[in-house]
VEXTI-940929 format. One record per residue (C-alpha): residue number from 1; residue in one letter; chain; x, y negated, z. Coordinates in steps of 0.05 Angstrom, whole numbers. Layout:
BEGIN
    k  r  c       u       v       w
  NUM  A  A       X       Y       Z
...
This chain:
BEGIN
    k  r  c       u       v       w
    1  X  A     415     354     207
    2  X  A     392     289     180
    3  X  A     402     302     115
    4  X  A     358     352     111
    5  X  A     298     325     132
    6  X  A     320     265      89
    7  X  A     316     325      29
    8  X  A     256     348      47
    9  X  A     208     283      56
   10  X  A     240     251     -10
   11  X  A     269     312     -51
   12  X  A     335     313     -83
   13  X  A     374     260    -112
   14  X  A     363     246    -183
   15  X  A     425     225    -234
   16  X  A     432     159    -263
   17  X  A     417     184    -329
   18  X  A     347     208    -312
   19  X  A     324     128    -295
   20  X  A     288     138    -359
   21  X  A     253     189    -338
   22  X  A     217     148    -282
   23  X  A     184      94    -337
   24  X  A     106      94    -332
   25  X  A      59     106    -389
   26  X  A      -9      64    -376
   27  X  A     -45     113    -346
   28  X  A      -5     120    -292
   29  X  A       3      50    -287
   30  X  A     -58      35    -288
   31  X  A     -59      64    -226
   32  X  A      -4      45    -183
   33  X  A      -8     -25    -203
   34  X  A     -78     -41    -202
   35  X  A     -93      -8    -144
   36  X  A     -95     -59    -113
   37  X  A    -143    -101    -150
   38  X  A    -189     -49    -152
   39  X  A    -197     -40     -91
   40  X  A    -206    -113     -72
   41  X  A    -277     -94     -91
   42  X  A    -294     -57     -29
   43  X  A    -290    -120      10
   44  X  A    -285    -179     -37
   45  X  A    -360    -183     -35
   46  X  A    -357    -180      34
   47  X  A    -318    -231      37
   48  X  A    -371    -273      -3
   49  X  A    -436    -248      49
   50  X  A    -394    -263     106
   51  X  A    -391    -344      90
   52  X  A    -464    -341      63
   53  X  A    -507    -299     126
   54  X  A    -475    -351     175
   55  X  A    -534    -400     145
   56  X  A    -585    -343     144
   57  X  A    -601    -284      96
   58  X  A    -641    -320      53
   59  X  A    -571    -358      33
   60  X  A    -544    -290      -4
   61  X  A    -573    -310     -65
   62  X  A    -510    -364     -77
   63  X  A    -471    -295     -87
   64  X  A    -499    -286    -154
   65  X  A    -470    -357    -180
   66  X  A    -402    -351    -134
   67  X  A    -395    -285    -172
   68  X  A    -398    -312    -236
   69  X  A    -351    -371    -226
   70  X  A    -302    -313    -192
   71  X  A    -305    -274    -263
   72  X  A    -289    -344    -300
   73  X  A    -230    -342    -257
   74  X  A    -207    -273    -270
   75  X  A    -216    -286    -339
   76  X  A    -171    -339    -341
   77  X  A    -129    -307    -298
   78  X  A    -120    -241    -342
   79  X  A    -103    -287    -401
   80  X  A     -52    -323    -377
   81  X  A     -19    -269    -343
   82  X  A     -23    -232    -416
   83  X  A      27    -298    -450
   84  X  A      77    -289    -386
   85  X  A      86    -211    -403
   86  X  A     106    -224    -476
   87  X  A     140    -289    -462
   88  X  A     178    -257    -391
   89  X  A     187    -188    -426
   90  X  A     241    -161    -374
   91  X  A     184    -170    -312
   92  X  A     200    -223    -253
   93  X  A     128    -248    -262
   94  X  A     113    -323    -213
   95  X  A     179    -327    -194
   96  X  A     217    -322    -245
   97  X  A     167    -371    -294
   98  X  A     170    -417    -238
   99  X  A     253    -427    -231
  100  X  A     263    -421    -306
  101  X  A     217    -480    -307
  102  X  A     196    -522    -259
  103  X  A     270    -510    -217
  104  X  A     296    -469    -165
  105  X  A     255    -498    -106
  106  X  A     187    -470    -136
  107  X  A     217    -408    -163
  108  X  A     236    -402     -93
  109  X  A     156    -421     -63
  110  X  A     128    -371    -106
  111  X  A     183    -317     -97
  112  X  A     169    -324     -23
  113  X  A      93    -328     -27
  114  X  A     100    -268     -63
  115  X  A     139    -229     -19
  116  X  A      90    -242      33
  117  X  A      34    -234      -6
  118  X  A      56    -161     -16
  119  X  A      71    -150      59
  120  X  A      -2    -172      70
  121  X  A     -31    -133      12
  122  X  A      -1     -63      48
  123  X  A     -21     -85     119
  124  X  A     -94    -112      84
  125  X  A     -96     -48      47
  126  X  A     -88       9     100
  127  X  A    -129     -30     145
  128  X  A    -193     -37     101
  129  X  A    -179      36      93
  130  X  A    -180      44     166
  131  X  A    -242       9     173
  132  X  A    -271      47     111
  133  X  A    -262     112     161
  134  X  A    -279      87     219
  135  X  A    -347      61     182
  136  X  A    -367     133     165
  137  X  A    -334     159     226
  138  X  A    -357     112     290
  139  X  A    -308     154     341
  140  X  A    -251     139     311
  141  X  A    -263      55     321
  142  X  A    -215      53     373
  143  X  A    -153      86     335
  144  X  A    -157      42     274
  145  X  A     -92      13     281
  146  X  A     -59      79     298
  147  X  A     -94     103     231
  148  X  A     -67      47     195
  149  X  A       6      55     218
  150  X  A      -2     129     201
  151  X  A     -15     108     129
  152  X  A      40      63     113
  153  X  A      88     109     134
  154  X  A      49     162      90
  155  X  A      55     114      24
  156  X  A     134     106      50
  157  X  A     151     176      29
  158  X  A     110     173     -17
  159  X  A     144     120     -55
  160  X  A     209     141     -35
  161  X  A     202     198     -76
  162  X  A     197     164    -144
  163  X  A     152     123    -183
  164  X  A     123     180    -225
  165  X  A     120     223    -163
  166  X  A      79     165    -124
  167  X  A      43     144    -188
  168  X  A      10     225    -196
  169  X  A      -6     225    -136
  170  X  A     -43     159    -140
  171  X  A     -77     166    -213
  172  X  A    -128     221    -175
  173  X  A    -158     166    -118
  174  X  A    -158     100    -162
  175  X  A    -201     145    -219
  176  X  A    -238     182    -176
  177  X  A    -252     104    -136
  178  X  A    -276      86    -210
  179  X  A    -326     139    -219
  180  X  A    -350     140    -155
  181  X  A    -368      56    -154
  182  X  A    -388      65    -224
  183  X  A    -440     117    -201
  184  X  A    -456      81    -138
  185  X  A    -473      17    -189
  186  X  A    -507      63    -240
  187  X  A    -558     101    -190
  188  X  A    -568      36    -156
  189  X  A    -581      -8    -222
  190  X  A    -621      52    -240
  191  X  A    -664      54    -174
  192  X  A    -676     -23    -183
  193  X  A    -702     -10    -251
  194  X  A    -750      35    -237
  195  X  A    -776       7    -175
  196  X  A    -754      47    -127
  197  X  A    -721     -15     -78
  198  X  A    -775     -68     -56
  199  X  A    -760    -141     -94
  200  X  A    -782    -167     -27
  201  X  A    -718    -151       7
  202  X  A    -673    -208     -26
  203  X  A    -687    -278     -35
  204  X  A    -709    -300    -100
  205  X  A    -651    -334    -143
  206  X  A    -661    -411    -141
  207  X  A    -699    -410     -75
  208  X  A    -688    -473     -26
  209  X  A    -638    -464      39
  210  X  A    -633    -511      87
  211  X  A    -565    -519     122
  212  X  A    -531    -495      53
  213  X  A    -471    -550      30
  214  X  A    -415    -551     -15
  215  X  A    -363    -532      33
  216  X  A    -399    -483      53
  217  X  A    -407    -453     -20
  218  X  A    -333    -467     -31
  219  X  A    -308    -436      30
  220  X  A    -353    -371       5
  221  X  A    -314    -380     -64
  222  X  A    -252    -378     -41
  223  X  A    -265    -315       4
  224  X  A    -295    -276     -51
  225  X  A    -228    -302     -98
  226  X  A    -193    -248     -54
  227  X  A    -213    -204     -96
  228  X  A    -164    -225    -147
  229  X  A    -109    -219    -116
  230  X  A     -58    -164    -143
  231  X  A     -75    -187    -216
  232  X  A       0    -210    -228
  233  X  A      35    -139    -207
  234  X  A      35    -122    -267
  235  X  A      67    -181    -298
  236  X  A     121    -168    -231
  237  X  A     128     -95    -260
  238  X  A     143     -93    -332
  239  X  A     203     -52    -327
  240  X  A     175       3    -298
  241  X  A     133      17    -364
  242  X  A     153      56    -425
  243  X  A     171      30    -480
  244  X  A     143     -18    -514
  245  X  A     139     -42    -452
  246  X  A     107    -112    -459
  247  X  A      48     -83    -496
  248  X  A      33     -24    -455
  249  X  A      37     -72    -396
  250  X  A      -6    -130    -430
  251  X  A     -60     -70    -449
  252  X  A     -55     -44    -389
  253  X  A     -77    -112    -349
  254  X  A    -136    -118    -396
  255  X  A    -162     -53    -371
  256  X  A    -151     -69    -308
  257  X  A    -192    -142    -319
  258  X  A    -246     -99    -355
  259  X  A    -264     -49    -302
  260  X  A    -244    -102    -237
  261  X  A    -305    -145    -267
  262  X  A    -360     -93    -279
  263  X  A    -345     -64    -212
  264  X  A    -337    -135    -180
  265  X  A    -401    -155    -216
  266  X  A    -439     -96    -199
  267  X  A    -429     -86    -120
  268  X  A    -437    -165    -109
  269  X  A    -511    -149    -160
  270  X  A    -533     -89    -123
  271  X  A    -510    -118     -46
  272  X  A    -564    -184     -61
  273  X  A    -612    -148     -92
  274  X  A    -620     -93     -34
  275  X  A    -617    -150      23
  276  X  A    -544    -121      52
  277  X  A    -522    -165     104
  278  X  A    -448    -156     132
  279  X  A    -442    -118     195
  280  X  A    -385    -110     238
  281  X  A    -385     -30     247
  282  X  A    -394     -10     175
  283  X  A    -381     -42     101
  284  X  A    -425     -70      63
  285  X  A    -399     -12       5
  286  X  A    -422      33      59
  287  X  A    -492       7      72
  288  X  A    -499       3      -8
  289  X  A    -484      81      -7
  290  X  A    -525      98      46
  291  X  A    -584      69      20
  292  X  A    -574      92     -49
  293  X  A    -558     164     -31
  294  X  A    -565     169      37
  295  X  A    -517     195      85
  296  X  A    -512     262      45
  297  X  A    -440     291      -2
  298  X  A    -447     234     -49
  299  X  A    -446     182       4
  300  X  A    -385     211      39
  301  X  A    -353     213     -36
  302  X  A    -363     142     -44
  303  X  A    -333     126      26
  304  X  A    -277     182      11
  305  X  A    -252     150     -50
  306  X  A    -263      84     -24
  307  X  A    -227      89      40
  308  X  A    -158     126      -5
  309  X  A    -161      67     -60
  310  X  A    -158      22       3
  311  X  A    -100      60      38
  312  X  A     -69      72     -32
  313  X  A     -81       7     -59
  314  X  A     -17     -19     -24
  315  X  A      26      15     -81
  316  X  A       8     -48    -114
  317  X  A      60     -69     -62
  318  X  A     103     -18     -60
  319  X  A     111     -21    -135
  320  X  A     116    -110    -137
  321  X  A     152    -120     -69
  322  X  A     221     -76     -92
  323  X  A     224    -107    -161
  324  X  A     219    -185    -136
  325  X  A     270    -172     -81
  326  X  A     318    -150    -134
  327  X  A     304    -209    -181
  328  X  A     317    -259    -114
  329  X  A     384    -209    -101
  330  X  A     414    -219    -162
  331  X  A     402    -296    -158
  332  X  A     435    -283     -88
  333  X  A     379    -304     -57
  334  X  A     358    -241     -14
  335  X  A     420    -191       6
  336  X  A     447    -154     -52
  337  X  A     426     -92      -5
  338  X  A     363    -102     -39
  339  X  A     389     -92    -109
  340  X  A     418     -16     -92
  341  X  A     381      39    -122
  342  X  A     367     102     -78
  343  X  A     369     175     -75
  344  X  A     308     177    -125
  345  X  A     324     120    -170
  346  X  A     276      64    -126
  347  X  A     300      12     -91
  348  X  A     292      39     -20
  349  X  A     322     -20      12
  350  X  A     262     -46      -6
  351  X  A     203      -4       9
  352  X  A     233       7      80
  353  X  A     229     -70      93
  354  X  A     160     -74      57
  355  X  A     143     -17     110
  356  X  A     178     -47     172
  357  X  A     138    -119     155
  358  X  A      69     -78     149
  359  X  A      67     -41     208
  360  X  A      86    -110     254
  361  X  A      30    -145     209
  362  X  A     -30     -98     230
  363  X  A      -8     -85     296
  364  X  A       5    -164     314
  365  X  A     -66    -168     274
  366  X  A     -85    -110     314
  367  X  A    -114     -82     236
  368  X  A    -170    -135     225
  369  X  A    -172    -158     156
  370  X  A    -220    -204     172
  371  X  A    -151    -253     195
  372  X  A    -109    -229     144
  373  X  A    -152    -231      79
  374  X  A    -143    -312      76
  375  X  A     -66    -322      90
  376  X  A     -64    -257      31
  377  X  A    -103    -299     -10
  378  X  A     -72    -370      -8
  379  X  A      -2    -324     -17
  380  X  A     -11    -314     -89
  381  X  A     -49    -364    -115
  382  X  A       1    -412    -106
  383  X  A      46    -370    -139
  384  X  A     -10    -361    -188
  385  X  A     -23    -445    -204
  386  X  A      69    -446    -197
  387  X  A      72    -401    -263
  388  X  A      13    -417    -303
  389  X  A      37    -499    -288
  390  X  A     111    -468    -310
  391  X  A      84    -431    -373
  392  X  A      50    -503    -388
  393  X  A     115    -535    -395
  394  X  A     145    -476    -424
  395  X  A      99    -482    -491
  396  X  A     104    -554    -484
  397  X  A     188    -561    -492
  398  X  A     185    -492    -547
  399  X  A     135    -508    -586
  400  X  A     134    -436    -617
  401  X  A      75    -420    -665
  402  X  A       5    -416    -640
  403  X  A      35    -453    -580
  404  X  A     -27    -495    -578
  405  X  A     -80    -441    -558
  406  X  A     -25    -410    -509
  407  X  A     -16    -485    -476
  408  X  A     -98    -488    -472
  409  X  A     -97    -427    -440
  410  X  A     -40    -431    -382
  411  X  A     -71    -505    -374
  412  X  A    -142    -480    -355
  413  X  A    -100    -426    -308
  414  X  A     -70    -471    -280
  415  X  A    -117    -526    -254
  416  X  A    -174    -469    -237
  417  X  A    -115    -436    -191
  418  X  A     -95    -502    -163
  419  X  A    -171    -524    -154
  420  X  A    -180    -448    -114
  421  X  A    -128    -461     -79
  422  X  A    -140    -530     -48
  423  X  A    -202    -496     -33
  424  X  A    -165    -440       7
  425  X  A    -128    -496      45
  426  X  A    -188    -548      63
  427  X  A    -240    -486      73
  428  X  A    -196    -447     102
  429  X  A    -147    -486     136
  430  X  A    -158    -458     210
  431  X  A    -135    -389     178
  432  X  A     -84    -409     125
  433  X  A     -36    -460     159
  434  X  A      10    -417     188
  435  X  A      37    -423     105
  436  X  A      59    -490     122
  437  X  A     105    -464     176
  438  X  A     134    -399     146
  439  X  A     132    -410      63
  440  X  A     187    -466      85
  441  X  A     225    -420     132
  442  X  A     226    -375      81
  443  X  A     257    -414      25
  444  X  A     303    -448      81
  445  X  A     326    -370      90
  446  X  A     328    -349      17
  447  X  A     382    -424      11
  448  X  A     423    -400      72
  449  X  A     441    -329      35
  450  X  A     451    -378     -30
  451  X  A     498    -414       4
  452  X  A     545    -357      38
  453  X  A     546    -319     -21
  454  X  A     573    -389     -56
  455  X  A     625    -392       2
  456  X  A     643    -322       8
  457  X  A     654    -330     -68
  458  X  A     695    -379     -76
  459  X  A     742    -357     -11
  460  X  A     747    -293     -52
  461  X  A     765    -326    -115
  462  X  A     831    -315    -147
  463  X  A     871    -379    -170
  464  X  A     931    -370    -216
  465  X  A     969    -427    -180
  466  X  A     945    -410    -116
  467  X  A    1005    -401     -62
  468  X  A    1004    -327     -29
  469  X  A    1047    -325      25
  470  X  A    1092    -253      20
  471  X  A    1090    -208      82
  472  X  A    1166    -198     101
  473  X  A    1152    -139     151
  474  X  A    1092    -101     192
  475  X  A    1090     -90     266
  476  X  A    1046     -28     287
  477  X  A    1005     -33     348
  478  X  A     977      50     374
  479  X  A     930      43     426
  480  X  A     946     115     471
  481  X  A     898     142     525
  482  X  A     942     199     548
  483  X  A     991     242     509
  484  X  A     953     286     461
  485  X  A     953     326     392
  486  X  A     915     256     367
  487  X  A     961     216     400
  488  X  A    1023     251     361
  489  X  A     982     253     297
  490  X  A     972     175     290
  491  X  A    1057     167     313
  492  X  A    1073     210     249
  493  X  A    1031     166     215
  494  X  A    1053     105     232
  495  X  A    1128     127     222
  496  X  A    1109     143     157
  497  X  A    1096      72     143
  498  X  A    1168      49     159
  499  X  A    1143      -2     208
  500  X  A    1191     -63     235
  501  X  A    1168     -39     297
  502  X  A    1124      10     330
  503  X  A    1086      -9     392
  504  X  A    1050      46     438
  505  X  A    1006       9     482
  506  X  A     970      43     547
  507  X  A     909       7     597
  508  X  A     911      41     664
  509  X  A     862      26     720
  510  X  A     918      38     774
  511  X  A     993      29     789
  512  X  A    1009      92     806
  513  X  A     982     133     739
  514  X  A    1022      72     696
  515  X  A    1084      96     733
  516  X  A    1069     168     713
  517  X  A    1046     157     646
  518  X  A    1104     112     631
  519  X  A    1157     160     652
  520  X  A    1121     216     616
  521  X  A    1128     178     551
  522  X  A    1190     160     554
  523  X  A    1217     231     562
  524  X  A    1173     243     501
  525  X  A    1180     192     463
  526  X  A    1246     151     481
  527  X  A    1251     122     405
  528  X  A    1177      85     410
  529  X  A    1170      30     452
  530  X  A    1116      31     511
  531  X  A    1076     -25     529
  532  X  A    1032     -19     598
  533  X  A     970     -58     605
  534  X  A     944     -65     679
  535  X  A     865     -72     672
  536  X  A     834    -102     740
  537  X  A     765     -99     712
  538  X  A     777     -23     687
  539  X  A     755     -49     617
  540  X  A     803     -25     561
  541  X  A     780     -79     503
  542  X  A     801    -143     534
  543  X  A     875    -126     558
  544  X  A     885     -94     495
  545  X  A     851    -157     452
  546  X  A     891    -199     487
  547  X  A     963    -162     470
  548  X  A     938    -149     405
  549  X  A     927    -231     397
  550  X  A    1005    -248     436
  551  X  A    1038    -206     380
  552  X  A     999    -218     319
  553  X  A    1016    -294     337
  554  X  A    1084    -290     347
  555  X  A    1081    -240     281
  556  X  A    1046    -301     240
  557  X  A    1102    -347     254
  558  X  A    1152    -291     216
  559  X  A    1106    -279     172
  560  X  A    1096    -210     192
  561  X  A    1033    -170     188
  562  X  A    1003    -129     243
  563  X  A     964     -60     243
  564  X  A     933     -35     305
  565  X  A     929      42     292
  566  X  A     875      79     330
  567  X  A     877     144     338
  568  X  A     807     176     336
  569  X  A     784     254     342
  570  X  A     728     277     302
  571  X  A     681     336     330
  572  X  A     663     392     286
  573  X  A     590     384     295
  574  X  A     561     318     298
  575  X  A     526     324     364
  576  X  A     585     335     399
  577  X  A     596     256     389
  578  X  A     549     249     449
  579  X  A     588     284     491
  580  X  A     650     229     482
  581  X  A     650     158     505
  582  X  A     673     133     426
  583  X  A     722      82     462
  584  X  A     763      86     400
  585  X  A     688      52     350
  586  X  A     688      -6     402
  587  X  A     761     -15     401
  588  X  A     758     -17     320
  589  X  A     704     -55     332
  590  X  A     731    -107     367
  591  X  A     796    -121     332
  592  X  A     760    -128     271
  593  X  A     748    -192     282
  594  X  A     818    -217     298
  595  X  A     854    -258     251
  596  X  A     916    -229     222
  597  X  A     906    -164     240
  598  X  A     903    -104     195
  599  X  A     853     -46     234
  600  X  A     868      32     211
  601  X  A     827      90     238
  602  X  A     872     152     239
  603  X  A     828     224     247
  604  X  A     841     281     277
  605  X  A     791     335     260
  606  X  A     766     388     317
  607  X  A     765     456     288
  608  X  A     725     484     347
């Protein structure tokens, strides 16, 4: 039943030899890895306006110089991450760059920040998508959280089906969104040029604004910088590209930067010229589309594609989170399960972990993107800063041909990213303070995992001069609940092991049943010693555990091993298991933690 549903949802398993077929072309990679950055156009300009409008609509003209500053930052990031792509063509992004050049702790800070950032990517994207849907259909506003959770589940299933399949689905909404916004921007600019839009809807650039402050402008700049989240995703996912992977990744990154710059600057300018102010019930893009086209099919086309890309932008997190988890897992900072590919050759454990974490965030924050975006943005600018600083040190140490220009690019990138990070901390401390709590916790968690793996390795490592005590005999204990074919089967197996001694153990709840069982046992199995235990509290595991402890203590002194052979019947149909108490499973789980005790399960399969 479970396997049938799984096959229906994610498809048939793929062979390991088919891994090469799962690589991405530039066209598909642009869709699957740039959807996060491109989708931020739908809320990045709005975040600038949300800050400026607190002074008054007259202050909205500041969105133009702020947007220019953000475009300069975008250029610096694109140039810097192109350097990283060619320098670290095996992927890993900020984590690998920081770890190799700055040390383990900065690397873990970058890695931890990005893990959280990708979770926030999913939460913010689908929440913003739900906002776009409820803007077009206000009656659905109360169902926003439920809509977001359903979309997370949908994208999770899509990604479990494989990277090329999810990319094929995602390519259409992404390119339709780009087309829709280009039409929207083009139409809006045409209306402005032809005078169809009154020029008195906005304040002129340079108009004095009472109450404006540097602090407020910096706050607006950092809010708008949220549009740059997702820029690093391509450098993390280089292994997903077709060969030559670095070249294809660099070209995809450049294309993404150009498209993002055009869309961001276009939406910001039209929002300013149209005099659009943020609303709690309608997004800025929705207002622009409504003013430009009216509430016709073109408006719904813009809103529909915006909603789609906002929701599917979460796929950037699904592409990058598992790969980052793989790198951390290889370095023993995350559980090894993140390093395993699933049936469809994707890192399914990473995908499922990301989905669960994102759903929890959406529920806790009630799908409110305004509360999530500051955490989202500061979480990505920390790795931005660390990775650029790491690249600076790399060029200083290695000094390859043309290193001066590379060093200059990364230095500028590091400086500007550091400034933005500090702006976030200073201007939005009330919203980003959780970073200073969860980030140390995550890094500490990484170290604990690494310590565990190191400790296990030390204990499992074989040494040539190590004295391993020999086992001189074996005592087998067979817990029995009656005289059945299951017990007979297990006894026959125990006898085949030629043990030093076989002891059958029966736990009874009343004296009479114990005496009756002893008499019956001695008649049928006179050659096997029976030990009966009385349980005062009708508990089987406790008395059995104490007896095993007693035997194993004496056996250890004589260099004997103790093996507990557990009889267990297997029903023909899986649902039949619910009709039985599964005591054998509880006994096995309990005994597995006993020192110097070997646990063996002997299955007896029922035919009907």
